N, C-alpha and C positions, 0 to 999 in steps of 0.2 A: 445514679452515679453520684456517690458522695465527692465532696469538694477535698483534695488530699489539700493540706497546709505544707506551710512551708518547712516546716520544723521536721514531719517526717520523709520529707524530700529529701531533706539536706540526711537525714540517717540511712534513707534506703540508699541512695547514692557513695556516701564515705563508707571507706571499710580500714579496718586495724589494720595497722603495716603490720609485718611480721617481722620477731626479733632476727632472725637473719637477714630480710630486707633492709631493715633500717641498720645493720652494721654495717652491709655494704655500701649502702649511703654514707654512713658516718666517716671522716676523715682518715679517722684511723684505720678503719677498714678494708679503705681503697688503696691506702699505706701498703699492710698487710697484703692482701690480695697479690699487689705485685712488687711486692719482696723475690720471688722465684725471677722475676724480671730481670730485677736490678741485681740481684746476684748472678744470673747470668752472665748481665753484660759488664758486671765488676771483673770477673774471671776470665770472660775472651780476652778482655782488656790489658789484663794483668799479664795472663800469655802470650800475645800480642808483644808488649808492650818492655819486658821482664830481657831477654837478651841484648834489647839496645841500651836500656837501665843501666846492665849487670858491666858491658861495654863502657861505659862512661865512667864507670863507678871504678871499673879499674882501669881510667885512662888518668886518671887525676888521683889516685892511691901511690904512694912511693913504694919502690919494686920490694922492698924490708917487710911493707904492711900487707901485701896479698897476698900472702899463706899466713898471717898472723892468725890465730885462736886465742879468743874466741874471733869469731867473723866480724868485720866490722860493714856493716852494708850503705855506712854514709864513712867518707874517709874523714879522722880524725887531723891529721896534717895535708890537706890536700895541696898538689903541686903542679906545677905546667911543665915537667922536666921531660916527664914523657911526649909532649909532642915539641919541645923544643927538639929533644934529638931525633925527631921521627922526619921534621923539617930539615933537620940537619944533614940528612942519609941524600947523599945525592941522587940515587938509584930512587927513591922514591919522590923526588922533585920533578923528576924526567918522566918519570909514572904519570901523575899527575897531568902533565905538560902533552904526554900524548895521549893519555883516554881523553883530553880536553879536544883532541884536533881529530882523535876518531873520529871522538860521538858527536862533535859538531858536525863533522864531514857529514857520516851516516845522516843524521838529522836532515839535514838541509837538502843532501841528496834525494830522500826517501820523498820529502813533502815538495822537490819541488819533478821530479818524476812521478809521485802518487798524483798530485793534483792535478796533474794535466791527463794523466790515463784515467783517472777518475772523473772528467771534464769527457772525456772522449764515450766511455762508458755509461753516464750517468744521465747526460744528453742527447746523445746520439742511435739510433738505432740501425743496428746491422747483423748478417746471420752471423750466429756464433758469439755474439757477447754474451749468453748465460753461461755457455761452452769456459772463455774463459774468465769470467769469475770462479770458476767453483774449479779448475786449473791452479788458480792463484792461490785458493783456501785452502786446496788441497797442498801445497806447498809449505806450510805452515802445518802438518799435522805431524811430518815425519821427527824423530828426533835427531839434534847434532849429531849426538854419535853415529848413525845411522848414513851419515853423507861426510863422516870427516873421512874417511877414507879416500872417498873421490875425489874431494876438495886438496887435498893433502897433494894428490898425483898431479891432479890442474895446479895448483899455486907456485908449485918447486917445479914444474917443467913451463910454465908462463912468463917469456922474455917484457921486459918495457924497453924499446929498442931507442928512443927519445931521450931515455936517461940516464945519465952518465953516469951520478952518484951511487945510480940506483939499477943494475943491469938486469938485475933477478926480483922479479915481483916477493920471492922468498924473503922471510924476516925482514919485511917493511911496512908501517904502517898502510901502506896502500893494500895489502895479503888483507887486514883485518877490516877495512873499508868494506872491498868488496864482497866479501864473506858476509857481511853483519846483513848487509844489502840483500840479500838472500832472503834471510826471516823477517826485518824490517818494512821490506816493500811491500811483498802481500798485503800484510795488514793494514797499509796505509791506505792501499787501494782501495781495499776492501771497504776499508772504514767512511774514506772521505766520497767514496762513491753513491754511497747510502746517504751523506750529506747533496751531492748532486742532484740526485732523484727526488730529495724532501723541497727542494728548492721550487716556487711556480713558474710557468712555463710562461708567465706577460711580461716579467720582467727581462727575459731573454729575447722574446717576441720584441719589443720596447724597441732596445737597444737597436736590432737590427733593422728597425724600420726610421731608426735616427741615422742609421749606414754604418755601424761600426762591423767589424769584422768578427770570425769567430773566436778570434784570438784577442781581441779589442774586448769583447765581451766578457770572455773567460777571466783577463785582466783587470777588468773595472768594475764589473757588475757581480759577477758569480764569486769571485777569488774572496773578497773582503766578507759576504754574505759568508761563509763556511768556516770562518776565523775560530771558533772553538773550537770546532775539527780538526782546525789544527794544530791550534795549539797545546789538545787532548791528545791526537797522534805524534806530534814531536816530542811531547814532551815524555811518552812511551816509548820513541822509538830511543831515543837521548838513553834513558834507562835501561834498557835494555842492550845496547851499546859499551855504557859505562859500565856494566856489572858483567859483563861476560866474560868466563873464564878459559874454556874448552877450549875457543878458536884462537884465542891469546896464548895459551898452552903450547898450540900445537905448532903454529906460523912463526912466531918470534922466538930467536933464540939472545939475541942480544941484548945486554939490559940497558943498552939506551933506548930500546923498543919497547921496553916492560910496561904494560896499560895497569891501574891500580891493582887491579883482582892480583897479577903476579908479581904487582913491588909490592905486596901486603906480605904476600909465601916468602921473599926475600930476605922479609926480617927473621925468617927461621933459622935457626944456626948461625945469627951476627953473632953471641955471646962466644963461640965457639964451645961449647960444650954441650951435650947432645942432650944434658939432664936441666937444661939450666938456658929459660927461653926467654927471651925481653918482651913479655905478655904488657907489660905498660905502655909498651911502645907500637906493639901491634894493634892494641884497644885504641890507642892513640892515635895509627893512621885510620882507623876502621871508621873511628868517627868525623877525622878532614873528609873524611871519601863520601861519609853518607851526607855529611851537613848541607852541600851544596844540594843536595836532591830533595831535601826535607825544604829548603827556604826556594825552590823552584815551585815545588809542589805548593806550599803557603801563599806564593805571591798569585800563584795562577787559579788559585783553588774556584776562582769565580767559574770563569773560563772554565774548567777541566768538567764541572759540574754540568754548565751550559753546553756543552762539549757530549759527555755521555748519556743526557739528557734529549736533547734535539735531534740527533743520527739516529735513534730510536724511533722516531714518529714522522710517517709520511705523507706529506701535503696531496 
């Protein structure tokens, strides 16, 4: 057999690269091939943010320039008058306070009751545990309008005898707190139960060996470990209670008890004319209502991402 030289071996192994492969490997080719993906991302981004950007533009635009032609996407003379007028409205200030109280109470109650229920469902074994979980999950299937009639009958006929100022539950903030828990509590229990199940049993057993009671183990050992889940579920419960409209419209009649969705609709007709509405004030109120949620998401984004990912993994 003849000896193959190094040059012949190199010629046999090396293959010419086609123009198509060379184009794909080039920087321009990679950018061009990914351009449909980038274009789709930009379209989705604009579609999702355009309503908020339009509300932001309208909030800083004077009333005389809102419907001016040609259309001004960026106001030439931005103003804070719409924000000042929105905050000067007494019903809107009361609505902000009411929504803060209602959403905060719903969040705290959901986390307190949901974490204890998740501890029982996730760390103890008993008959009917799976049935309880699926019953709670089924409560979130029904739309709000389907149970509105039954809830209205219960709320309007329920009395709180230990309250002197509010002898009836109807037309009070308590009516919203109790009804919002119907939707936030099952979701909170379901998510936190997955977190409890994912925790290793060694931590719990070590706490029992050291003499801790089940309640002490829950409070000092397990609860700090599910902090990302608490933040995620708490924020989602707060947003759901903050933005809810149907129950607030059905169970609240007094303007002093309005929440922010009802308070924003109260700006309609404020001018006294059916053909002229204070759209600038409405958009300014919308920005004021949305801004706390955006700030909360930005501040807690790391814990939110940790909660959304850790809850799906079982140890």
